[in-house]
N, C-alpha and C positions, 0 to 999 in steps of 0.2 A: 504494500500500500504506500501511497505517497501522501504525506500529511503536511510536509513543509517543503516549499520550493525556494531555493537560493539562486539568485541570478548574478552573474558577472555584469559589468556595465559596458566596457569598451569592446566594440565589434560584436556585442551581444544585444544590448539595448540601444546604445548610441554609437554614432560614427562621427569622427572629428570633422571640423570645417577646415578645408584647405586654406582659407583666408587667415585662420588663426596662426598657422605655421608661418605664413608670410608676414603677418603682423609682428610675431615674436622676432623674426630675423631682422625686420626693419627697425624695431626698437633697439635691439642690441647693436645693430650697425650704426645707429645714430648716437647712442649714449655710452656704450661700453666696448669701444672698438679702437684701442690705441694702435693696433697694428694695421689698421686700414684694410681689413678683410672685406670681401664683397658680401652682399646679402646671400648670394648663392652658396658661398663657402661657409658662412655661418649656419645656414639651413642644413647643409650636409653634416656639419659638426653636431648640431642638435640631434639630428637623426641618429648619428653614430652613438652618442651618449645614451639616447633613449633605448636603442637596440642593445647596447652593452649592459645597461642596468637591468633591462628586462631579462636578458639571458642569465646574468648573475643571480637574479632573483629566482629564476627557474631552477638553477643549480643549488642555491643555498637556502632559499626560502626566507631571505632577509629583506626587509624593506629599505629602499633608498629614498630618503625624504627629499622634498623640493630643494632645500638648501644644499644638500650633498650633490644632487644632480646639477644644480646651477654652478656650484664650485668646480665640478668636473668639467663643465662646459667652458667656464672662464679659463681654466688651465689649458684646455684644448685650444682655445682662441689665443693663447699667449698673453692674456690680460695681465697676469701677475709679473711678467717680465718687466713691465713698466709701471704698474700700479698695484699696491698690495690689495689682496682680497680680505675684506673684513665682514663682520656680521651685518653691519648696516647695508653694505652693498648687496649681500645675498637677500636680505629682507626686502630691500627696495625692488630688486628684480622679481622676486617671488610675487610681491604685491602687484607689480605691473603685469605679470603673466596672468594672474587671476582676473584682473580687469580686462585684459585683451581677450581672454577666454569668454567672458560674459558678453563682450562686444562682438565677438565672432563665434557664436555658440554652435555646438554640435547639433545634429538632428537625430531623430529616431532612425535606427539602423534599417528597419523594415516598416513598410507602410501598414502592416498588420499588427505592429507591436501593441498599440493601444487596445485593439480588439482582442488580441490574444490574452493580454493581462486581465482584461475585464472578464473573459470567460474563465480563465484559470482561478481568479480570485473568488469566483462563485462556486468552485469545486474544491479547491485545496484550502484548508484552514489558515495556513500561514505562508506568506511570501516575504522574503527578505532579500537584501542586496549583500553580496560578498565580493568585493572588488579590490584589486591593487590600484594604487595611485602613484603618480610620479611628479611631474612639474605642477600638476593641478591638484589641489587639496580636496579631500572628501567633502568638506563644507561647501566648497564652490560647486562641486558636482551636484550637491543637493539642490542648489538654486536652479540648475538646468532641469533636474527631474521634476521640480515644481512647475517650471515654465512649460514643460512638455506634457504636463498633467498626468504623469505616471507615478509621482511621489506617493500619493495617497494609497496606492495599491500595496505598499510595503509596510510591514509592521516595524521593521528596523533596518538599519544600514550598517554594514561592517566594512570600513575602509582601512587599508593597510597603514595609512599615516596616522590613524587613530588608535589602532590596536598593536602596533609595532611589528607584528608578524605579517608575512606576505604569502600569497599562494605561490607554490604548492605546499608550503610548510604545513606539516601535520598540526601544529599548534594553531594555525589560522582557522582551519576547519574545526579543530577541537573547540576553539573559542565560540564558533557558531553553534556547535552541537550542545555545548554546556548551557547555552542560553535558549535552546529550543525546548518546548514542552513535550517533544516527541522523541522517540528512540532514533538513533543514528541511521538505522536501515530504512527508516521512513522519510529521510531527507533526500531530495534530489537536487543536485547542483547543476545549473545550466550555464554553459559558456562556450567560447570559441576556441580556446587554447587546449590542445590535447594534454599538455603537461600540467599547466596551472589549474585547468578546469576539469581535466580527466583523471590523471594520475593523483592529483592532490586530494580530492574528496574520496576517491575509492580506497586510498591507502588507510583511511580511518574508518571505512565501512559504510560511507554514504553511497548513494547512487549518483551516477553522472550521465549527462547527455551533452554531446558536443553539437553545436549548430553554427551555421554561417561560414565556417571554414571548410565545410563539407557540403553534401547535398541537403542536409537538414536545415529547416528554418524554425522560427518560433511557432509556426502553426503545426509543425510536427510535434512540438512539445505538447500542444493542446490535444492533438490526436492521441498521443501516447497516454496522457493523463486520463482522457476520456475512456480509453480502452481499459486502463487499470481500474477505473471506477464503475465499469459495467456490472 
């Protein structure tokens, strides 16, 4: 039986806005660019840091917070060769990233997302969010979930920047399980990443369903749940 549905956010419920990536690169180009890199070069470095931190998280299950990722990026840009990196700089860039994110918001990954969550919330007692974060904080993501009118479907949200562990860490899913009123085997985690969202939950005894990176969509989650509840 499935009594608790846990959802990843990125590439599961939401997809990023390409204009956000451009806005971040433009801001760094203008304000934090002593080596006169191009916006294209900065965008490539941001992507490199994002991919590296994601991969290290998959391997170690440790969360890289916004400040750490920004520090890695500034080092990659050669910023500290001319200007020291301090807490104030990291805080300012993080704040600007949150603002640019809200000005260039992501969109629902699938046009059926709202409909699917509406159906699922009528069948399954509990829906929650379980997602890793990076440059963008969990609290900022909540603002988008509210804007897209899907926030109210979820009883709680568990973001890696708020609980310190990250998927696929055993402790990340253990944190969700200990706060659920249902047994682990009755929790189904849904996400796009076979490691973070597949291996992660199943190692603790949860069920898992991968969507969007394969032929499954969120409507396949609906079909699966309906079949279970027949």
